[in-house]
N, CA, C and O atoms as a CHARMM CRD file, in Angstrom:
* protein
*
  280
    1    1 MET  N     23.55400 -32.58200 -78.88700 PROA 1      0.00000
    2    1 MET  CA    23.68400 -33.74200 -78.02800 PROA 1      0.00000
    3    1 MET  C     24.18100 -34.95100 -78.83100 PROA 1      0.00000
    4    1 MET  O     24.98100 -35.74700 -78.34100 PROA 1      0.00000
    5    2 VAL  N     23.69000 -35.07400 -80.08000 PROA 2      0.00000
    6    2 VAL  CA    24.09300 -36.18800 -80.93400 PROA 2      0.00000
    7    2 VAL  C     25.58900 -36.08100 -81.25500 PROA 2      0.00000
    8    2 VAL  O     26.28600 -37.09500 -81.29100 PROA 2      0.00000
    9    3 ILE  N     26.07500 -34.88300 -81.48500 PROA 3      0.00000
   10    3 ILE  CA    27.49400 -34.69400 -81.80100 PROA 3      0.00000
   11    3 ILE  C     28.35900 -35.09100 -80.60400 PROA 3      0.00000
   12    3 ILE  O     29.41200 -35.70600 -80.77600 PROA 3      0.00000
   13    4 VAL  N     27.92500 -34.74600 -79.41100 PROA 4      0.00000
   14    4 VAL  CA    28.68000 -35.10500 -78.20500 PROA 4      0.00000
   15    4 VAL  C     28.72100 -36.62500 -78.05100 PROA 4      0.00000
   16    4 VAL  O     29.77300 -37.18000 -77.73600 PROA 4      0.00000
   17    5 LEU  N     27.60900 -37.29700 -78.26500 PROA 5      0.00000
   18    5 LEU  CA    27.57500 -38.75700 -78.15900 PROA 5      0.00000
   19    5 LEU  C     28.43500 -39.41100 -79.23600 PROA 5      0.00000
   20    5 LEU  O     29.11400 -40.40500 -78.97600 PROA 5      0.00000
   21    6 LEU  N     28.40600 -38.85900 -80.42600 PROA 6      0.00000
   22    6 LEU  CA    29.23300 -39.38300 -81.50100 PROA 6      0.00000
   23    6 LEU  C     30.71900 -39.19700 -81.17200 PROA 6      0.00000
   24    6 LEU  O     31.51700 -40.10600 -81.39900 PROA 6      0.00000
   25    7 GLY  N     31.08900 -38.04700 -80.64700 PROA 7      0.00000
   26    7 GLY  CA    32.46500 -37.78700 -80.23700 PROA 7      0.00000
   27    7 GLY  C     32.91700 -38.73200 -79.14400 PROA 7      0.00000
   28    7 GLY  O     34.04600 -39.22200 -79.17600 PROA 7      0.00000
   29    8 LEU  N     32.05200 -38.99500 -78.17400 PROA 8      0.00000
   30    8 LEU  CA    32.38600 -39.93900 -77.09900 PROA 8      0.00000
   31    8 LEU  C     32.53700 -41.35500 -77.63400 PROA 8      0.00000
   32    8 LEU  O     33.38800 -42.10700 -77.15900 PROA 8      0.00000
   33    9 ALA  N     31.72300 -41.73000 -78.61700 PROA 9      0.00000
   34    9 ALA  CA    31.83600 -43.06000 -79.21900 PROA 9      0.00000
   35    9 ALA  C     33.17300 -43.21100 -79.95600 PROA 9      0.00000
   36    9 ALA  O     33.82400 -44.25100 -79.85100 PROA 9      0.00000
   37   10 VAL  N     33.57800 -42.18600 -80.69300 PROA 10     0.00000
   38   10 VAL  CA    34.86000 -42.23100 -81.40200 PROA 10     0.00000
   39   10 VAL  C     36.00500 -42.27000 -80.39700 PROA 10     0.00000
   40   10 VAL  O     36.95600 -43.03100 -80.58100 PROA 10     0.00000
   41   11 LEU  N     35.93600 -41.48100 -79.35600 PROA 11     0.00000
   42   11 LEU  CA    36.96500 -41.48900 -78.31300 PROA 11     0.00000
   43   11 LEU  C     37.04300 -42.85200 -77.63800 PROA 11     0.00000
   44   11 LEU  O     38.13600 -43.36500 -77.39800 PROA 11     0.00000
   45   12 GLY  N     35.90800 -43.43000 -77.33400 PROA 12     0.00000
   46   12 GLY  CA    35.88700 -44.75800 -76.71100 PROA 12     0.00000
   47   12 GLY  C     36.48100 -45.82200 -77.62100 PROA 12     0.00000
   48   12 GLY  O     37.21400 -46.69600 -77.15700 PROA 12     0.00000
   49   13 ALA  N     36.17600 -45.75600 -78.89900 PROA 13     0.00000
   50   13 ALA  CA    36.74900 -46.72500 -79.85000 PROA 13     0.00000
   51   13 ALA  C     38.25700 -46.55800 -79.94200 PROA 13     0.00000
   52   13 ALA  O     38.98000 -47.55100 -80.02000 PROA 13     0.00000
   53   14 ALA  N     38.74500 -45.32600 -79.93600 PROA 14     0.00000
   54   14 ALA  CA    40.18300 -45.08600 -80.00500 PROA 14     0.00000
   55   14 ALA  C     40.88300 -45.62400 -78.75900 PROA 14     0.00000
   56   14 ALA  O     41.95100 -46.22700 -78.86100 PROA 14     0.00000
   57   15 ILE  N     40.29700 -45.41300 -77.60000 PROA 15     0.00000
   58   15 ILE  CA    40.88400 -45.93000 -76.36100 PROA 15     0.00000
   59   15 ILE  C     40.88000 -47.45300 -76.37500 PROA 15     0.00000
   60   15 ILE  O     41.85800 -48.07400 -75.95700 PROA 15     0.00000
   61   16 LEU  N     39.80900 -48.05900 -76.84500 PROA 16     0.00000
   62   16 LEU  CA    39.71900 -49.51500 -76.90400 PROA 16     0.00000
   63   16 LEU  C     40.78700 -50.09300 -77.83500 PROA 16     0.00000
   64   16 LEU  O     41.44500 -51.07200 -77.48100 PROA 16     0.00000
   65   17 VAL  N     40.96700 -49.50700 -79.00800 PROA 17     0.00000
   66   17 VAL  CA    41.99500 -49.98800 -79.93200 PROA 17     0.00000
   67   17 VAL  C     43.37600 -49.79900 -79.32500 PROA 17     0.00000
   68   17 VAL  O     44.22900 -50.67800 -79.44900 PROA 17     0.00000
   69   18 GLN  N     43.60800 -48.68000 -78.67900 PROA 18     0.00000
   70   18 GLN  CA    44.89800 -48.42500 -78.04800 PROA 18     0.00000
   71   18 GLN  C     45.20700 -49.48800 -76.99400 PROA 18     0.00000
   72   18 GLN  O     46.32100 -50.00800 -76.94800 PROA 18     0.00000
   73   19 LYS  N     44.24200 -49.80800 -76.16200 PROA 19     0.00000
   74   19 LYS  CA    44.46900 -50.77700 -75.07800 PROA 19     0.00000
   75   19 LYS  C     44.61500 -52.20400 -75.59100 PROA 19     0.00000
   76   19 LYS  O     45.46200 -52.95100 -75.10000 PROA 19     0.00000
   77   20 ARG  N     43.80400 -52.59200 -76.56600 PROA 20     0.00000
   78   20 ARG  CA    43.79700 -53.98900 -77.01900 PROA 20     0.00000
   79   20 ARG  C     44.83200 -54.30800 -78.08300 PROA 20     0.00000
   80   20 ARG  O     45.29300 -55.44600 -78.16300 PROA 20     0.00000
   81   21 VAL  N     45.20900 -53.33300 -78.90300 PROA 21     0.00000
   82   21 VAL  CA    46.08600 -53.61900 -80.03500 PROA 21     0.00000
   83   21 VAL  C     47.46000 -52.99200 -79.84200 PROA 21     0.00000
   84   21 VAL  O     48.46900 -53.69800 -79.83900 PROA 21     0.00000
   85   22 VAL  N     47.50800 -51.69900 -79.68500 PROA 22     0.00000
   86   22 VAL  CA    48.78200 -50.99200 -79.69000 PROA 22     0.00000
   87   22 VAL  C     49.59500 -51.28600 -78.43400 PROA 22     0.00000
   88   22 VAL  O     50.80000 -51.51700 -78.53200 PROA 22     0.00000
   89   23 ASP  N     48.98600 -51.28500 -77.28400 PROA 23     0.00000
   90   23 ASP  CA    49.71800 -51.50700 -76.03400 PROA 23     0.00000
   91   23 ASP  C     50.19600 -52.93800 -75.87000 PROA 23     0.00000
   92   23 ASP  O     50.95200 -53.21500 -74.94000 PROA 23     0.00000
   93   24 THR  N     49.78700 -53.85600 -76.73100 PROA 24     0.00000
   94   24 THR  CA    50.22900 -55.25000 -76.61900 PROA 24     0.00000
   95   24 THR  C     51.47100 -55.53200 -77.44900 PROA 24     0.00000
   96   24 THR  O     51.90100 -56.68300 -77.52400 PROA 24     0.00000
   97   25 GLY  N     52.07000 -54.50500 -78.08200 PROA 25     0.00000
   98   25 GLY  CA    53.28000 -54.70300 -78.84900 PROA 25     0.00000
   99   25 GLY  C     53.04600 -54.83300 -80.33800 PROA 25     0.00000
  100   25 GLY  O     53.89300 -55.37500 -81.04800 PROA 25     0.00000
  101   26 TRP  N     51.94200 -54.35900 -80.81800 PROA 26     0.00000
  102   26 TRP  CA    51.60600 -54.42900 -82.22800 PROA 26     0.00000
  103   26 TRP  C     52.59600 -53.60900 -83.03400 PROA 26     0.00000
  104   26 TRP  O     52.89700 -52.47300 -82.66900 PROA 26     0.00000
  105   27 ASP  N     53.11000 -54.16800 -84.12700 PROA 27     0.00000
  106   27 ASP  CA    54.04700 -53.47300 -85.01100 PROA 27     0.00000
  107   27 ASP  C     53.36200 -53.23500 -86.34100 PROA 27     0.00000
  108   27 ASP  O     53.19400 -54.17600 -87.11600 PROA 27     0.00000
  109   28 PRO  N     52.95500 -51.98500 -86.63500 PROA 28     0.00000
  110   28 PRO  CA    52.22100 -51.73600 -87.86800 PROA 28     0.00000
  111   28 PRO  C     53.04300 -51.95500 -89.12800 PROA 28     0.00000
  112   28 PRO  O     52.46700 -52.10900 -90.20600 PROA 28     0.00000
  113   29 GLY  N     54.36900 -51.97600 -89.03200 PROA 29     0.00000
  114   29 GLY  CA    55.19600 -52.13200 -90.21500 PROA 29     0.00000
  115   29 GLY  C     55.78600 -53.51400 -90.37800 PROA 29     0.00000
  116   29 GLY  O     56.64700 -53.70100 -91.23800 PROA 29     0.00000
  117   30 ALA  N     55.36700 -54.49200 -89.59400 PROA 30     0.00000
  118   30 ALA  CA    55.96600 -55.81900 -89.65200 PROA 30     0.00000
  119   30 ALA  C     55.75600 -56.47000 -91.02000 PROA 30     0.00000
  120   30 ALA  O     56.70200 -57.01700 -91.58600 PROA 30     0.00000
  121   31 ALA  N     54.56700 -56.42200 -91.54800 PROA 31     0.00000
  122   31 ALA  CA    54.29900 -57.03500 -92.85100 PROA 31     0.00000
  123   31 ALA  C     55.02200 -56.27800 -93.96000 PROA 31     0.00000
  124   31 ALA  O     55.53100 -56.88800 -94.89900 PROA 31     0.00000
  125   32 ARG  N     55.06800 -54.95200 -93.85500 PROA 32     0.00000
  126   32 ARG  CA    55.75400 -54.15300 -94.85800 PROA 32     0.00000
  127   32 ARG  C     57.24700 -54.47200 -94.86100 PROA 32     0.00000
  128   32 ARG  O     57.83900 -54.63000 -95.92900 PROA 32     0.00000
  129   33 ASP  N     57.86400 -54.57000 -93.68700 PROA 33     0.00000
  130   33 ASP  CA    59.29000 -54.85900 -93.60500 PROA 33     0.00000
  131   33 ASP  C     59.61300 -56.24900 -94.13400 PROA 33     0.00000
  132   33 ASP  O     60.69400 -56.46400 -94.68200 PROA 33     0.00000
  133   34 ALA  N     58.69400 -57.19200 -93.97900 PROA 34     0.00000
  134   34 ALA  CA    58.92500 -58.53700 -94.48800 PROA 34     0.00000
  135   34 ALA  C     58.87100 -58.55200 -96.01500 PROA 34     0.00000
  136   34 ALA  O     59.62900 -59.28000 -96.65500 PROA 34     0.00000
  137   35 LEU  N     57.98100 -57.75300 -96.59700 PROA 35     0.00000
  138   35 LEU  CA    57.83900 -57.71000 -98.04600 PROA 35     0.00000
  139   35 LEU  C     58.86200 -56.79200 -98.71000 PROA 35     0.00000
  140   35 LEU  O     59.35100 -57.08600 -99.80100 PROA 35     0.00000
  141   36 MET  N     59.17800 -55.69400 -98.05800 PROA 36     0.00000
  142   36 MET  CA    60.07900 -54.70200 -98.63600 PROA 36     0.00000
  143   36 MET  C     61.16200 -54.35700 -97.62300 PROA 36     0.00000
  144   36 MET  O     60.98500 -53.41800 -96.84700 PROA 36     0.00000
  145   37 PRO  N     62.28800 -55.08900 -97.60200 PROA 37     0.00000
  146   37 PRO  CA    63.33100 -54.76000 -96.63900 PROA 37     0.00000
  147   37 PRO  C     63.87500 -53.36900 -96.88600 PROA 37     0.00000
  148   37 PRO  O     63.89600 -52.88100 -98.01600 PROA 37     0.00000
  149   38 ARG  N     64.31100 -52.74300 -95.81400 PROA 38     0.00000
  150   38 ARG  CA    64.80900 -51.38100 -95.91800 PROA 38     0.00000
  151   38 ARG  C     66.09300 -51.34500 -96.72000 PROA 38     0.00000
  152   38 ARG  O     66.96700 -52.20000 -96.57700 PROA 38     0.00000
  153   39 GLU  N     66.18200 -50.33900 -97.56200 PROA 39     0.00000
  154   39 GLU  CA    67.38600 -50.11100 -98.33900 PROA 39     0.00000
  155   39 GLU  C     67.83400 -48.68200 -98.09600 PROA 39     0.00000
  156   39 GLU  O     67.01800 -47.80500 -97.81300 PROA 39     0.00000
  157   40 SER  N     69.09200 -48.46200 -98.20300 PROA 40     0.00000
  158   40 SER  CA    69.63300 -47.12500 -98.04000 PROA 40     0.00000
  159   40 SER  C     69.15900 -46.25800 -99.19500 PROA 40     0.00000
  160   40 SER  O     69.26900 -46.65600-100.35500 PROA 40     0.00000
  161   41 ALA  N     68.63600 -45.08300 -98.89300 PROA 41     0.00000
  162   41 ALA  CA    68.16400 -44.18600 -99.94100 PROA 41     0.00000
  163   41 ALA  C     69.33800 -43.55000-100.67300 PROA 41     0.00000
  164   41 ALA  O     69.24100 -43.23700-101.85900 PROA 41     0.00000
  165   42 VAL  N     70.44300 -43.36100 -99.96500 PROA 42     0.00000
  166   42 VAL  CA    71.61800 -42.75300-100.56500 PROA 42     0.00000
  167   42 VAL  C     72.78000 -43.72300-100.38200 PROA 42     0.00000
  168   42 VAL  O     73.02600 -44.20600 -99.27700 PROA 42     0.00000
  169   43 ALA  N     73.48300 -44.00200-101.45700 PROA 43     0.00000
  170   43 ALA  CA    74.62600 -44.90600-101.36800 PROA 43     0.00000
  171   43 ALA  C     75.72700 -44.22900-100.56400 PROA 43     0.00000
  172   43 ALA  O     75.94900 -43.02800-100.71900 PROA 43     0.00000
  173   44 PRO  N     76.41800 -44.97200 -99.71100 PROA 44     0.00000
  174   44 PRO  CA    77.48200 -44.35800 -98.92200 PROA 44     0.00000
  175   44 PRO  C     78.62800 -43.91000 -99.82800 PROA 44     0.00000
  176   44 PRO  O     78.95400 -44.57300-100.81300 PROA 44     0.00000
  177   45 ALA  N     79.22200 -42.79200 -99.48400 PROA 45     0.00000
  178   45 ALA  CA    80.31400 -42.24600-100.28600 PROA 45     0.00000
  179   45 ALA  C     81.59500 -43.02700-100.02200 PROA 45     0.00000
  180   45 ALA  O     81.80900 -43.54900 -98.92800 PROA 45     0.00000
  181   46 GLU  N     82.42800 -43.09700-101.02700 PROA 46     0.00000
  182   46 GLU  CA    83.72400 -43.74400-100.87600 PROA 46     0.00000
  183   46 GLU  C     84.59300 -42.88300 -99.96600 PROA 46     0.00000
  184   46 GLU  O     84.48100 -41.65800 -99.99500 PROA 46     0.00000
  185   47 PRO  N     85.44200 -43.48700 -99.17100 PROA 47     0.00000
  186   47 PRO  CA    86.32200 -42.68400 -98.31400 PROA 47     0.00000
  187   47 PRO  C     87.21900 -41.78300 -99.15500 PROA 47     0.00000
  188   47 PRO  O     87.76800 -42.21100-100.17000 PROA 47     0.00000
  189   48 GLY  N     87.36000 -40.54300 -98.72800 PROA 48     0.00000
  190   48 GLY  CA    88.21400 -39.60300 -99.43200 PROA 48     0.00000
  191   48 GLY  C     87.53900 -38.85600-100.55800 PROA 48     0.00000
  192   48 GLY  O     88.18300 -38.04600-101.22500 PROA 48     0.00000
  193   49 THR  N     86.25300 -39.10200-100.79100 PROA 49     0.00000
  194   49 THR  CA    85.54200 -38.38100-101.84900 PROA 49     0.00000
  195   49 THR  C     84.61300 -37.36100-101.22700 PROA 49     0.00000
  196   49 THR  O     84.19000 -37.50500-100.08000 PROA 49     0.00000
  197   50 THR  N     84.30200 -36.34200-101.98300 PROA 50     0.00000
  198   50 THR  CA    83.35800 -35.34600-101.49600 PROA 50     0.00000
  199   50 THR  C     81.96900 -35.70300-102.00000 PROA 50     0.00000
  200   50 THR  O     81.81400 -36.28600-103.07300 PROA 50     0.00000
  201   51 THR  N     80.98100 -35.35400-101.22900 PROA 51     0.00000
  202   51 THR  CA    79.61500 -35.67400-101.61200 PROA 51     0.00000
  203   51 THR  C     78.92300 -34.51200-102.27900 PROA 51     0.00000
  204   51 THR  O     77.88700 -34.69100-102.91800 PROA 51     0.00000
  205   52 ALA  N     79.48600 -33.30300-102.14100 PROA 52     0.00000
  206   52 ALA  CA    78.87400 -32.13700-102.76900 PROA 52     0.00000
  207   52 ALA  C     79.97200 -31.17100-103.19000 PROA 52     0.00000
  208   52 ALA  O     81.07400 -31.19500-102.64200 PROA 52     0.00000
  209   53 ALA  N     79.67300 -30.34300-104.14100 PROA 53     0.00000
  210   53 ALA  CA    80.64800 -29.38600-104.64600 PROA 53     0.00000
  211   53 ALA  C     80.30900 -27.98000-104.18300 PROA 53     0.00000
  212   53 ALA  O     80.65500 -27.01600-104.86600 PROA 53     0.00000
  213   54 TYR  N     79.65300 -27.83500-103.06300 PROA 54     0.00000
  214   54 TYR  CA    79.26500 -26.53000-102.55900 PROA 54     0.00000
  215   54 TYR  C     80.34700 -25.98200-101.63400 PROA 54     0.00000
  216   54 TYR  O     81.03400 -26.73600-100.94300 PROA 54     0.00000
  217   55 ALA  N     80.48400 -24.67300-101.63200 PROA 55     0.00000
  218   55 ALA  CA    81.44300 -24.03200-100.73400 PROA 55     0.00000
  219   55 ALA  C     80.92600 -24.11400 -99.30100 PROA 55     0.00000
  220   55 ALA  O     79.72000 -24.10300 -99.05500 PROA 55     0.00000
  221   56 LYS  N     81.86500 -24.19500 -98.36800 PROA 56     0.00000
  222   56 LYS  CA    81.46300 -24.24600 -96.96200 PROA 56     0.00000
  223   56 LYS  C     80.99800 -22.87200 -96.51500 PROA 56     0.00000
  224   56 LYS  O     81.52800 -21.85000 -96.94900 PROA 56     0.00000
  225   57 ILE  N     80.01800 -22.86300 -95.65700 PROA 57     0.00000
  226   57 ILE  CA    79.50900 -21.61900 -95.09500 PROA 57     0.00000
  227   57 ILE  C     80.29400 -21.34600 -93.82200 PROA 57     0.00000
  228   57 ILE  O     80.40300 -22.23100 -92.97400 PROA 57     0.00000
  229   58 PRO  N     80.84200 -20.14800 -93.66400 PROA 58     0.00000
  230   58 PRO  CA    81.60500 -19.86700 -92.44300 PROA 58     0.00000
  231   58 PRO  C     80.68200 -19.84400 -91.23500 PROA 58     0.00000
  232   58 PRO  O     79.52300 -19.44100 -91.33900 PROA 58     0.00000
  233   59 PRO  N     81.19800 -20.27800 -90.08200 PROA 59     0.00000
  234   59 PRO  CA    80.35600 -20.26500 -88.87800 PROA 59     0.00000
  235   59 PRO  C     80.07300 -18.83400 -88.44500 PROA 59     0.00000
  236   59 PRO  O     80.87600 -17.94000 -88.71200 PROA 59     0.00000
  237   60 PRO  N     78.95200 -18.60400 -87.78400 PROA 60     0.00000
  238   60 PRO  CA    78.62100 -17.25400 -87.33100 PROA 60     0.00000
  239   60 PRO  C     79.58700 -16.80200 -86.23400 PROA 60     0.00000
  240   60 PRO  O     80.24900 -17.62000 -85.59500 PROA 60     0.00000
  241   61 ALA  N     79.65300 -15.51200 -86.03500 PROA 61     0.00000
  242   61 ALA  CA    80.53900 -14.95300 -84.99500 PROA 61     0.00000
  243   61 ALA  C     80.12300 -15.48300 -83.63000 PROA 61     0.00000
  244   61 ALA  O     78.94200 -15.47200 -83.28500 PROA 61     0.00000
  245   62 GLY  N     81.08800 -15.94200 -82.86600 PROA 62     0.00000
  246   62 GLY  CA    80.82100 -16.42900 -81.51000 PROA 62     0.00000
  247   62 GLY  C     80.45200 -17.89500 -81.44200 PROA 62     0.00000
  248   62 GLY  O     80.18200 -18.40600 -80.35500 PROA 62     0.00000
  249   63 ALA  N     80.43000 -18.58700 -82.56700 PROA 63     0.00000
  250   63 ALA  CA    80.07900 -20.01400 -82.56800 PROA 63     0.00000
  251   63 ALA  C     81.24700 -20.82000 -82.01900 PROA 63     0.00000
  252   63 ALA  O     82.39900 -20.45200 -82.25000 PROA 63     0.00000
  253   64 PRO  N     80.98800 -21.90700 -81.30200 PROA 64     0.00000
  254   64 PRO  CA    82.07900 -22.74400 -80.79900 PROA 64     0.00000
  255   64 PRO  C     82.80700 -23.44100 -81.93500 PROA 64     0.00000
  256   64 PRO  O     82.24900 -23.63500 -83.01600 PROA 64     0.00000
  257   65 ALA  N     84.03700 -23.81100 -81.69000 PROA 65     0.00000
  258   65 ALA  CA    84.84500 -24.49100 -82.70300 PROA 65     0.00000
  259   65 ALA  C     84.27000 -25.88000 -82.96300 PROA 65     0.00000
  260   65 ALA  O     83.82200 -26.53900 -82.02400 PROA 65     0.00000
  261   66 PRO  N     84.27000 -26.34200 -84.21300 PROA 66     0.00000
  262   66 PRO  CA    83.74600 -27.68200 -84.50800 PROA 66     0.00000
  263   66 PRO  C     84.68700 -28.75100 -83.95600 PROA 66     0.00000
  264   66 PRO  O     85.86300 -28.47300 -83.72400 PROA 66     0.00000
  265   67 PRO  N     84.19300 -29.95300 -83.74500 PROA 67     0.00000
  266   67 PRO  CA    85.04900 -31.02600 -83.24500 PROA 67     0.00000
  267   67 PRO  C     86.08000 -31.41300 -84.28700 PROA 67     0.00000
  268   67 PRO  O     85.87200 -31.17200 -85.47700 PROA 67     0.00000
  269   68 PRO  N     87.18400 -32.00600 -83.87000 PROA 68     0.00000
  270   68 PRO  CA    88.20800 -32.40500 -84.83500 PROA 68     0.00000
  271   68 PRO  C     87.69700 -33.52200 -85.74800 PROA 68     0.00000
  272   68 PRO  O     86.81900 -34.29800 -85.36900 PROA 68     0.00000
  273   69 ALA  N     88.25800 -33.58700 -86.94600 PROA 69     0.00000
  274   69 ALA  CA    87.86700 -34.61900 -87.90300 PROA 69     0.00000
  275   69 ALA  C     88.34200 -35.97500 -87.40000 PROA 69     0.00000
  276   69 ALA  O     89.38500 -36.05500 -86.75200 PROA 69     0.00000
  277   70 PRO  N     87.60000 -37.04600 -87.68500 PROA 70     0.00000
  278   70 PRO  CA    88.01100 -38.37700 -87.20000 PROA 70     0.00000
  279   70 PRO  C     89.22500 -38.90100 -87.90700 PROA 70     0.00000
  280   70 PRO  O     89.68600 -40.00200 -87.60800 PROA 70     0.00000
């Protein structure tokens, strides 16, 4: 019985936090974004350069043709 009451208390607290904090537009990353602006993890490649030296894998039999290059 104690476990059931404890579970209901945790569920009630989660619902209360959801209604009062999260549903009002709370942004958990606002302070982090202000302190550490996002940076690209990978630098963009120069036009006309390859990003990897791996051979292309042929498409499987019956696969649709890829879209034309831009």
